[in-house]
PDB file of N, CA, C and O in Angstrom, chain B, residues numbered from 101:
ATOM      1  N   MET B 101      39.382  89.460  95.317  1.00  0.00           N
ATOM      2  CA  MET B 101      38.990  89.516  93.941  1.00  0.00           C
ATOM      3  C   MET B 101      37.936  90.602  93.770  1.00  0.00           C
ATOM      4  O   MET B 101      37.028  90.723  94.592  1.00  0.00           O
ATOM      5  N   THR B 102      38.052  91.386  92.712  1.00  0.00           N
ATOM      6  CA  THR B 102      37.103  92.451  92.406  1.00  0.00           C
ATOM      7  C   THR B 102      36.066  91.908  91.435  1.00  0.00           C
ATOM      8  O   THR B 102      36.405  91.225  90.469  1.00  0.00           O
ATOM      9  N   ARG B 103      34.799  92.216  91.699  1.00  0.00           N
ATOM     10  CA  ARG B 103      33.737  91.778  90.818  1.00  0.00           C
ATOM     11  C   ARG B 103      33.207  92.972  90.041  1.00  0.00           C
ATOM     12  O   ARG B 103      33.126  94.086  90.560  1.00  0.00           O
ATOM     13  N   SER B 104      32.852  92.722  88.802  1.00  0.00           N
ATOM     14  CA  SER B 104      32.289  93.750  87.950  1.00  0.00           C
ATOM     15  C   SER B 104      31.004  93.247  87.328  1.00  0.00           C
ATOM     16  O   SER B 104      30.855  92.061  87.036  1.00  0.00           O
ATOM     17  N   ILE B 105      30.095  94.158  87.134  1.00  0.00           N
ATOM     18  CA  ILE B 105      28.882  93.837  86.409  1.00  0.00           C
ATOM     19  C   ILE B 105      29.002  94.498  85.055  1.00  0.00           C
ATOM     20  O   ILE B 105      29.211  95.706  84.944  1.00  0.00           O
ATOM     21  N   ILE B 106      28.868  93.695  84.050  1.00  0.00           N
ATOM     22  CA  ILE B 106      28.971  94.214  82.670  1.00  0.00           C
ATOM     23  C   ILE B 106      27.636  93.970  82.012  1.00  0.00           C
ATOM     24  O   ILE B 106      27.136  92.845  82.005  1.00  0.00           O
ATOM     25  N   ARG B 107      27.050  95.024  81.453  1.00  0.00           N
ATOM     26  CA  ARG B 107      25.768  94.839  80.776  1.00  0.00           C
ATOM     27  C   ARG B 107      25.988  94.911  79.271  1.00  0.00           C
ATOM     28  O   ARG B 107      26.873  95.609  78.776  1.00  0.00           O
ATOM     29  N   ARG B 108      25.176  94.187  78.588  1.00  0.00           N
ATOM     30  CA  ARG B 108      25.225  94.172  77.135  1.00  0.00           C
ATOM     31  C   ARG B 108      24.526  95.423  76.622  1.00  0.00           C
ATOM     32  O   ARG B 108      23.432  95.764  77.071  1.00  0.00           O
ATOM     33  N   VAL B 109      25.162  96.095  75.686  1.00  0.00           N
ATOM     34  CA  VAL B 109      24.564  97.287  75.073  1.00  0.00           C
ATOM     35  C   VAL B 109      24.584  97.120  73.557  1.00  0.00           C
ATOM     36  O   VAL B 109      25.440  96.431  73.001  1.00  0.00           O
ATOM     37  N   ASP B 110      23.640  97.754  72.915  1.00  0.00           N
ATOM     38  CA  ASP B 110      23.570  97.717  71.453  1.00  0.00           C
ATOM     39  C   ASP B 110      23.996  99.043  70.881  1.00  0.00           C
ATOM     40  O   ASP B 110      23.638 100.107  71.384  1.00  0.00           O
ATOM     41  N   TRP B 111      24.767  98.958  69.820  1.00  0.00           N
ATOM     42  CA  TRP B 111      25.262 100.135  69.132  1.00  0.00           C
ATOM     43  C   TRP B 111      24.762 100.100  67.687  1.00  0.00           C
ATOM     44  O   TRP B 111      24.465  99.034  67.147  1.00  0.00           O
ATOM     45  N   THR B 112      24.676 101.244  67.089  1.00  0.00           N
ATOM     46  CA  THR B 112      24.392 101.335  65.670  1.00  0.00           C
ATOM     47  C   THR B 112      25.524 102.131  65.019  1.00  0.00           C
ATOM     48  O   THR B 112      26.111 103.024  65.631  1.00  0.00           O
ATOM     49  N   CYS B 113      25.812 101.791  63.781  1.00  0.00           N
ATOM     50  CA  CYS B 113      26.891 102.475  63.040  1.00  0.00           C
ATOM     51  C   CYS B 113      26.279 103.058  61.771  1.00  0.00           C
ATOM     52  O   CYS B 113      25.714 102.328  60.957  1.00  0.00           O
ATOM     53  N   SER B 114      26.391 104.360  61.607  1.00  0.00           N
ATOM     54  CA  SER B 114      25.787 105.025  60.428  1.00  0.00           C
ATOM     55  C   SER B 114      26.669 106.178  59.983  1.00  0.00           C
ATOM     56  O   SER B 114      27.487 106.682  60.753  1.00  0.00           O
ATOM     57  N   PRO B 115      26.494 106.593  58.729  1.00  0.00           N
ATOM     58  CA  PRO B 115      27.293 107.729  58.249  1.00  0.00           C
ATOM     59  C   PRO B 115      27.100 108.952  59.125  1.00  0.00           C
ATOM     60  O   PRO B 115      26.005 109.205  59.627  1.00  0.00           O
ATOM     61  N   GLU B 116      28.166 109.700  59.303  1.00  0.00           N
ATOM     62  CA  GLU B 116      28.137 110.925  60.106  1.00  0.00           C
ATOM     63  C   GLU B 116      27.412 112.021  59.346  1.00  0.00           C
ATOM     64  O   GLU B 116      27.784 112.348  58.219  1.00  0.00           O
ATOM     65  N   HIS B 117      26.374 112.594  59.959  1.00  0.00           N
ATOM     66  CA  HIS B 117      25.598 113.648  59.301  1.00  0.00           C
ATOM     67  C   HIS B 117      25.663 114.987  60.023  1.00  0.00           C
ATOM     68  O   HIS B 117      24.969 115.927  59.636  1.00  0.00           O
ATOM     69  N   ALA B 118      26.488 115.091  61.071  1.00  0.00           N
ATOM     70  CA  ALA B 118      26.611 116.350  61.798  1.00  0.00           C
ATOM     71  C   ALA B 118      27.108 117.441  60.862  1.00  0.00           C
ATOM     72  O   ALA B 118      27.894 117.173  59.953  1.00  0.00           O
ATOM     73  N   PRO B 119      26.655 118.666  61.079  1.00  0.00           N
ATOM     74  CA  PRO B 119      27.088 119.770  60.214  1.00  0.00           C
ATOM     75  C   PRO B 119      28.602 119.931  60.127  1.00  0.00           C
ATOM     76  O   PRO B 119      29.119 120.337  59.086  1.00  0.00           O
ATOM     77  N   GLU B 120      29.310 119.623  61.192  1.00  0.00           N
ATOM     78  CA  GLU B 120      30.776 119.767  61.217  1.00  0.00           C
ATOM     79  C   GLU B 120      31.505 118.525  60.684  1.00  0.00           C
ATOM     80  O   GLU B 120      32.735 118.494  60.690  1.00  0.00           O
ATOM     81  N   ALA B 121      30.776 117.507  60.226  1.00  0.00           N
ATOM     82  CA  ALA B 121      31.404 116.285  59.729  1.00  0.00           C
ATOM     83  C   ALA B 121      32.183 116.576  58.445  1.00  0.00           C
ATOM     84  O   ALA B 121      31.734 117.365  57.614  1.00  0.00           O
ATOM     85  N   PRO B 122      33.324 115.955  58.284  1.00  0.00           N
ATOM     86  CA  PRO B 122      34.065 116.137  57.034  1.00  0.00           C
ATOM     87  C   PRO B 122      33.251 115.600  55.859  1.00  0.00           C
ATOM     88  O   PRO B 122      32.453 114.679  56.033  1.00  0.00           O
ATOM     89  N   PRO B 123      33.438 116.153  54.687  1.00  0.00           N
ATOM     90  CA  PRO B 123      32.677 115.690  53.518  1.00  0.00           C
ATOM     91  C   PRO B 123      33.185 114.341  53.026  1.00  0.00           C
ATOM     92  O   PRO B 123      34.300 113.932  53.352  1.00  0.00           O
ATOM     93  N   ILE B 124      32.360 113.652  52.240  1.00  0.00           N
ATOM     94  CA  ILE B 124      32.789 112.433  51.570  1.00  0.00           C
ATOM     95  C   ILE B 124      33.806 112.820  50.512  1.00  0.00           C
ATOM     96  O   ILE B 124      33.617 113.797  49.787  1.00  0.00           O
ATOM     97  N   VAL B 125      34.882 112.055  50.423  1.00  0.00           N
ATOM     98  CA  VAL B 125      35.941 112.329  49.449  1.00  0.00           C
ATOM     99  C   VAL B 125      36.125 111.091  48.581  1.00  0.00           C
ATOM    100  O   VAL B 125      36.166 109.967  49.084  1.00  0.00           O
ATOM    101  N   HIS B 126      36.236 111.312  47.255  1.00  0.00           N
ATOM    102  CA  HIS B 126      36.412 110.234  46.285  1.00  0.00           C
ATOM    103  C   HIS B 126      37.835 110.276  45.733  1.00  0.00           C
ATOM    104  O   HIS B 126      38.444 111.336  45.584  1.00  0.00           O
ATOM    105  N   GLU B 127      38.336 109.078  45.435  1.00  0.00           N
ATOM    106  CA  GLU B 127      39.687 108.959  44.903  1.00  0.00           C
ATOM    107  C   GLU B 127      39.717 107.680  44.068  1.00  0.00           C
ATOM    108  O   GLU B 127      39.038 106.709  44.401  1.00  0.00           O
ATOM    109  N   PHE B 128      40.486 107.670  43.003  1.00  0.00           N
ATOM    110  CA  PHE B 128      40.613 106.482  42.149  1.00  0.00           C
ATOM    111  C   PHE B 128      42.064 106.044  42.106  1.00  0.00           C
ATOM    112  O   PHE B 128      42.982 106.864  42.120  1.00  0.00           O
ATOM    113  N   GLN B 129      42.250 104.727  42.053  1.00  0.00           N
ATOM    114  CA  GLN B 129      43.584 104.149  41.979  1.00  0.00           C
ATOM    115  C   GLN B 129      43.645 103.166  40.809  1.00  0.00           C
ATOM    116  O   GLN B 129      42.758 102.327  40.651  1.00  0.00           O
ATOM    117  N   CYS B 130      44.673 103.272  40.009  1.00  0.00           N
ATOM    118  CA  CYS B 130      44.875 102.360  38.892  1.00  0.00           C
ATOM    119  C   CYS B 130      45.253 100.992  39.444  1.00  0.00           C
ATOM    120  O   CYS B 130      46.134 100.893  40.299  1.00  0.00           O
ATOM    121  N   THR B 131      44.596  99.933  38.965  1.00  0.00           N
ATOM    122  CA  THR B 131      44.897  98.594  39.452  1.00  0.00           C
ATOM    123  C   THR B 131      46.100  97.976  38.699  1.00  0.00           C
ATOM    124  O   THR B 131      46.567  96.895  39.058  1.00  0.00           O
ATOM    125  N   THR B 132      46.582  98.652  37.681  1.00  0.00           N
ATOM    126  CA  THR B 132      47.762  98.158  36.940  1.00  0.00           C
ATOM    127  C   THR B 132      49.047  98.651  37.592  1.00  0.00           C
ATOM    128  O   THR B 132      49.941  97.860  37.892  1.00  0.00           O
ATOM    129  N   CYS B 133      49.136  99.975  37.815  1.00  0.00           N
ATOM    130  CA  CYS B 133      50.370 100.530  38.364  1.00  0.00           C
ATOM    131  C   CYS B 133      50.227 101.083  39.779  1.00  0.00           C
ATOM    132  O   CYS B 133      51.209 101.499  40.393  1.00  0.00           O
ATOM    133  N   GLU B 134      49.003 101.085  40.288  1.00  0.00           N
ATOM    134  CA  GLU B 134      48.675 101.585  41.631  1.00  0.00           C
ATOM    135  C   GLU B 134      48.876 103.094  41.797  1.00  0.00           C
ATOM    136  O   GLU B 134      48.894 103.596  42.921  1.00  0.00           O
ATOM    137  N   ASP B 135      49.027 103.815  40.688  1.00  0.00           N
ATOM    138  CA  ASP B 135      49.065 105.277  40.751  1.00  0.00           C
ATOM    139  C   ASP B 135      47.686 105.736  41.222  1.00  0.00           C
ATOM    140  O   ASP B 135      46.680 105.099  40.909  1.00  0.00           O
ATOM    141  N   THR B 136      47.636 106.817  41.960  1.00  0.00           N
ATOM    142  CA  THR B 136      46.381 107.304  42.515  1.00  0.00           C
ATOM    143  C   THR B 136      46.144 108.753  42.110  1.00  0.00           C
ATOM    144  O   THR B 136      47.047 109.586  42.181  1.00  0.00           O
ATOM    145  N   GLY B 137      44.931 109.039  41.690  1.00  0.00           N
ATOM    146  CA  GLY B 137      44.570 110.394  41.309  1.00  0.00           C
ATOM    147  C   GLY B 137      44.332 111.248  42.552  1.00  0.00           C
ATOM    148  O   GLY B 137      44.322 110.751  43.678  1.00  0.00           O
ATOM    149  N   GLU B 138      44.144 112.524  42.319  1.00  0.00           N
ATOM    150  CA  GLU B 138      43.905 113.449  43.420  1.00  0.00           C
ATOM    151  C   GLU B 138      42.523 113.224  44.016  1.00  0.00           C
ATOM    152  O   GLU B 138      41.547 113.060  43.284  1.00  0.00           O
ATOM    153  N   ALA B 139      42.439 113.214  45.324  1.00  0.00           N
ATOM    154  CA  ALA B 139      41.177 113.059  46.017  1.00  0.00           C
ATOM    155  C   ALA B 139      40.341 114.329  45.864  1.00  0.00           C
ATOM    156  O   ALA B 139      40.871 115.440  45.861  1.00  0.00           O
ATOM    157  N   SER B 140      39.022 114.144  45.737  1.00  0.00           N
ATOM    158  CA  SER B 140      38.138 115.290  45.545  1.00  0.00           C
ATOM    159  C   SER B 140      36.780 115.012  46.173  1.00  0.00           C
ATOM    160  O   SER B 140      36.325 113.869  46.215  1.00  0.00           O
ATOM    161  N   GLU B 141      36.143 116.059  46.655  1.00  0.00           N
ATOM    162  CA  GLU B 141      34.765 115.936  47.154  1.00  0.00           C
ATOM    163  C   GLU B 141      33.816 115.711  45.981  1.00  0.00           C
ATOM    164  O   GLU B 141      32.740 115.141  46.161  1.00  0.00           O
ATOM    165  N   ASP B 142      34.200 116.149  44.787  1.00  0.00           N
ATOM    166  CA  ASP B 142      33.371 115.995  43.607  1.00  0.00           C
ATOM    167  C   ASP B 142      33.712 114.688  42.889  1.00  0.00           C
ATOM    168  O   ASP B 142      34.835 114.510  42.418  1.00  0.00           O
ATOM    169  N   PHE B 143      32.739 113.773  42.807  1.00  0.00           N
ATOM    170  CA  PHE B 143      32.960 112.470  42.177  1.00  0.00           C
ATOM    171  C   PHE B 143      33.468 112.606  40.751  1.00  0.00           C
ATOM    172  O   PHE B 143      34.428 111.935  40.375  1.00  0.00           O
ATOM    173  N   GLU B 144      32.846 113.457  39.957  1.00  0.00           N
ATOM    174  CA  GLU B 144      33.224 113.592  38.540  1.00  0.00           C
ATOM    175  C   GLU B 144      34.642 114.115  38.375  1.00  0.00           C
ATOM    176  O   GLU B 144      35.337 113.718  37.439  1.00  0.00           O
ATOM    177  N   THR B 145      35.082 114.990  39.258  1.00  0.00           N
ATOM    178  CA  THR B 145      36.465 115.480  39.219  1.00  0.00           C
ATOM    179  C   THR B 145      37.422 114.350  39.491  1.00  0.00           C
ATOM    180  O   THR B 145      38.426 114.200  38.793  1.00  0.00           O
ATOM    181  N   ALA B 146      37.120 113.536  40.516  1.00  0.00           N
ATOM    182  CA  ALA B 146      37.986 112.409  40.848  1.00  0.00           C
ATOM    183  C   ALA B 146      37.997 111.381  39.715  1.00  0.00           C
ATOM    184  O   ALA B 146      39.053 110.854  39.364  1.00  0.00           O
ATOM    185  N   ARG B 147      36.836 111.098  39.150  1.00  0.00           N
ATOM    186  CA  ARG B 147      36.718 110.119  38.081  1.00  0.00           C
ATOM    187  C   ARG B 147      37.431 110.601  36.812  1.00  0.00           C
ATOM    188  O   ARG B 147      37.955 109.786  36.053  1.00  0.00           O
ATOM    189  N   GLY B 148      37.455 111.891  36.580  1.00  0.00           N
ATOM    190  CA  GLY B 148      38.122 112.440  35.394  1.00  0.00           C
ATOM    191  C   GLY B 148      39.584 112.035  35.303  1.00  0.00           C
ATOM    192  O   GLY B 148      40.125 111.900  34.205  1.00  0.00           O
ATOM    193  N   TRP B 149      40.223 111.841  36.445  1.00  0.00           N
ATOM    194  CA  TRP B 149      41.622 111.416  36.446  1.00  0.00           C
ATOM    195  C   TRP B 149      41.782 110.089  35.731  1.00  0.00           C
ATOM    196  O   TRP B 149      42.794 109.881  35.062  1.00  0.00           O
ATOM    197  N   THR B 150      40.796 109.162  35.849  1.00  0.00           N
ATOM    198  CA  THR B 150      40.927 107.853  35.225  1.00  0.00           C
ATOM    199  C   THR B 150      41.041 107.968  33.707  1.00  0.00           C
ATOM    200  O   THR B 150      41.814 107.235  33.088  1.00  0.00           O
ATOM    201  N   PHE B 151      40.278 108.882  33.100  1.00  0.00           N
ATOM    202  CA  PHE B 151      40.346 109.061  31.650  1.00  0.00           C
ATOM    203  C   PHE B 151      41.703 109.620  31.228  1.00  0.00           C
ATOM    204  O   PHE B 151      42.281 109.184  30.232  1.00  0.00           O
ATOM    205  N   ALA B 152      42.201 110.578  31.986  1.00  0.00           N
ATOM    206  CA  ALA B 152      43.515 111.159  31.678  1.00  0.00           C
ATOM    207  C   ALA B 152      44.603 110.105  31.857  1.00  0.00           C
ATOM    208  O   ALA B 152      45.521 110.026  31.041  1.00  0.00           O
ATOM    209  N   HIS B 153      44.517 109.308  32.893  1.00  0.00           N
ATOM    210  CA  HIS B 153      45.535 108.280  33.159  1.00  0.00           C
ATOM    211  C   HIS B 153      45.534 107.227  32.045  1.00  0.00           C
ATOM    212  O   HIS B 153      46.599 106.848  31.555  1.00  0.00           O
ATOM    213  N   THR B 154      44.353 106.751  31.642  1.00  0.00           N
ATOM    214  CA  THR B 154      44.285 105.782  30.564  1.00  0.00           C
ATOM    215  C   THR B 154      44.740 106.398  29.251  1.00  0.00           C
ATOM    216  O   THR B 154      45.319 105.712  28.408  1.00  0.00           O
ATOM    217  N   GLY B 155      44.482 107.688  29.072  1.00  0.00           N
ATOM    218  CA  GLY B 155      44.976 108.367  27.856  1.00  0.00           C
ATOM    219  C   GLY B 155      46.488 108.357  27.761  1.00  0.00           C
ATOM    220  O   GLY B 155      47.049 108.254  26.670  1.00  0.00           O
ATOM    221  N   ARG B 156      47.152 108.464  28.917  1.00  0.00           N
ATOM    222  CA  ARG B 156      48.618 108.426  28.960  1.00  0.00           C
ATOM    223  C   ARG B 156      49.159 106.989  28.968  1.00  0.00           C
ATOM    224  O   ARG B 156      50.301 106.741  28.579  1.00  0.00           O
ATOM    225  N   ASN B 157      48.311 106.046  29.422  1.00  0.00           N
ATOM    226  CA  ASN B 157      48.712 104.654  29.584  1.00  0.00           C
ATOM    227  C   ASN B 157      47.589 103.759  29.058  1.00  0.00           C
ATOM    228  O   ASN B 157      46.815 103.231  29.857  1.00  0.00           O
ATOM    229  N   PRO B 158      47.474 103.571  27.740  1.00  0.00           N
ATOM    230  CA  PRO B 158      46.339 102.881  27.157  1.00  0.00           C
ATOM    231  C   PRO B 158      46.059 101.477  27.679  1.00  0.00           C
ATOM    232  O   PRO B 158      44.926 101.007  27.576  1.00  0.00           O
ATOM    233  N   SER B 159      47.045 100.802  28.229  1.00  0.00           N
ATOM    234  CA  SER B 159      46.805  99.451  28.743  1.00  0.00           C
ATOM    235  C   SER B 159      46.295  99.460  30.190  1.00  0.00           C
ATOM    236  O   SER B 159      45.969  98.406  30.737  1.00  0.00           O
ATOM    237  N   HIS B 160      46.226 100.632  30.804  1.00  0.00           N
ATOM    238  CA  HIS B 160      45.742 100.742  32.191  1.00  0.00           C
ATOM    239  C   HIS B 160      44.243 101.054  32.159  1.00  0.00           C
ATOM    240  O   HIS B 160      43.844 102.213  32.040  1.00  0.00           O
ATOM    241  N   THR B 161      43.430 100.020  32.264  1.00  0.00           N
ATOM    242  CA  THR B 161      41.986 100.211  32.122  1.00  0.00           C
ATOM    243  C   THR B 161      41.188  99.817  33.361  1.00  0.00           C
ATOM    244  O   THR B 161      39.963  99.942  33.364  1.00  0.00           O
ATOM    245  N   GLY B 162      41.848  99.348  34.400  1.00  0.00           N
ATOM    246  CA  GLY B 162      41.157  98.936  35.635  1.00  0.00           C
ATOM    247  C   GLY B 162      41.431  99.896  36.756  1.00  0.00           C
ATOM    248  O   GLY B 162      42.569 100.320  36.961  1.00  0.00           O
ATOM    249  N   TYR B 163      40.371 100.248  37.501  1.00  0.00           N
ATOM    250  CA  TYR B 163      40.500 101.216  38.603  1.00  0.00           C
ATOM    251  C   TYR B 163      39.717 100.769  39.822  1.00  0.00           C
ATOM    252  O   TYR B 163      38.727 100.046  39.710  1.00  0.00           O
ATOM    253  N   ARG B 164      40.168 101.203  40.980  1.00  0.00           N
ATOM    254  CA  ARG B 164      39.439 100.972  42.216  1.00  0.00           C
ATOM    255  C   ARG B 164      39.101 102.337  42.783  1.00  0.00           C
ATOM    256  O   ARG B 164      39.928 103.249  42.791  1.00  0.00           O
ATOM    257  N   GLU B 165      37.868 102.459  43.259  1.00  0.00           N
ATOM    258  CA  GLU B 165      37.459 103.722  43.885  1.00  0.00           C
ATOM    259  C   GLU B 165      37.737 103.625  45.386  1.00  0.00           C
ATOM    260  O   GLU B 165      37.417 102.625  46.027  1.00  0.00           O
ATOM    261  N   LEU B 166      38.327 104.660  45.918  1.00  0.00           N
ATOM    262  CA  LEU B 166      38.572 104.775  47.361  1.00  0.00           C
ATOM    263  C   LEU B 166      37.679 105.878  47.866  1.00  0.00           C
ATOM    264  O   LEU B 166      37.778 107.021  47.422  1.00  0.00           O
ATOM    265  N   ILE B 167      36.809 105.539  48.793  1.00  0.00           N
ATOM    266  CA  ILE B 167      35.864 106.511  49.340  1.00  0.00           C
ATOM    267  C   ILE B 167      36.224 106.762  50.798  1.00  0.00           C
ATOM    268  O   ILE B 167      36.341 105.831  51.595  1.00  0.00           O
ATOM    269  N   HIS B 168      36.393 108.011  51.124  1.00  0.00           N
ATOM    270  CA  HIS B 168      36.676 108.414  52.512  1.00  0.00           C
ATOM    271  C   HIS B 168      35.363 108.987  53.054  1.00  0.00           C
ATOM    272  O   HIS B 168      34.970 110.106  52.726  1.00  0.00           O
ATOM    273  N   ARG B 169      34.705 108.195  53.884  1.00  0.00           N
ATOM    274  CA  ARG B 169      33.395 108.585  54.445  1.00  0.00           C
ATOM    275  C   ARG B 169      33.487 108.394  55.952  1.00  0.00           C
ATOM    276  O   ARG B 169      34.008 107.384  56.424  1.00  0.00           O
ATOM    277  N   TYR B 170      32.997 109.333  56.681  1.00  0.00           N
ATOM    278  CA  TYR B 170      33.099 109.281  58.140  1.00  0.00           C
ATOM    279  C   TYR B 170      31.818 108.697  58.734  1.00  0.00           C
ATOM    280  O   TYR B 170      30.708 108.995  58.294  1.00  0.00           O
ATOM    281  N   TRP B 171      32.014 107.856  59.746  1.00  0.00           N
ATOM    282  CA  TRP B 171      30.909 107.120  60.368  1.00  0.00           C
ATOM    283  C   TRP B 171      30.854 107.438  61.872  1.00  0.00           C
ATOM    284  O   TRP B 171      31.844 107.858  62.472  1.00  0.00           O
ATOM    285  N   ARG B 172      29.698 107.230  62.444  1.00  0.00           N
ATOM    286  CA  ARG B 172      29.476 107.499  63.866  1.00  0.00           C
ATOM    287  C   ARG B 172      28.828 106.271  64.514  1.00  0.00           C
ATOM    288  O   ARG B 172      27.851 105.732  63.995  1.00  0.00           O
ATOM    289  N   LEU B 173      29.371 105.842  65.635  1.00  0.00           N
ATOM    290  CA  LEU B 173      28.738 104.801  66.432  1.00  0.00           C
ATOM    291  C   LEU B 173      27.878 105.477  67.498  1.00  0.00           C
ATOM    292  O   LEU B 173      28.319 106.406  68.173  1.00  0.00           O
ATOM    293  N   THR B 174      26.654 104.997  67.636  1.00  0.00           N
ATOM    294  CA  THR B 174      25.719 105.592  68.571  1.00  0.00           C
ATOM    295  C   THR B 174      25.151 104.483  69.463  1.00  0.00           C
ATOM    296  O   THR B 174      24.751 103.421  68.987  1.00  0.00           O
ATOM    297  N   LEU B 175      25.129 104.757  70.746  1.00  0.00           N
ATOM    298  CA  LEU B 175      24.536 103.809  71.693  1.00  0.00           C
ATOM    299  C   LEU B 175      23.017 103.826  71.538  1.00  0.00           C
ATOM    300  O   LEU B 175      22.399 104.890  71.582  1.00  0.00           O
ATOM    301  N   MET B 176      22.430 102.679  71.362  1.00  0.00           N
ATOM    302  CA  MET B 176      20.991 102.600  71.188  1.00  0.00           C
ATOM    303  C   MET B 176      20.281 102.495  72.528  1.00  0.00           C
ATOM    304  O   MET B 176      20.795 101.912  73.483  1.00  0.00           O
ATOM    305  N   GLY B 177      19.087 103.074  72.573  1.00  0.00           N
ATOM    306  CA  GLY B 177      18.179 102.931  73.708  1.00  0.00           C
ATOM    307  C   GLY B 177      18.685 103.436  74.971  1.00  0.00           C
ATOM    308  O   GLY B 177      17.994 103.361  75.987  1.00  0.00           O
TER     309      GLY B 177
END
């Protein structure tokens, strides 16, 4: 039988801030028809799609925001 020693380690999880990290991307999805607007790094650009979509579909007034944000796990201590 092989024996192993396993030690407990602590990790932290935080947003990735490295210069080469991908940017945060915003996207909105209609909760009525599940149509999704174009993803954009600019929040206002992404949100603008909701107004256009409701303009074309007046009964579609609920949206979910989808945020693509990259995270990094780091070994503590």
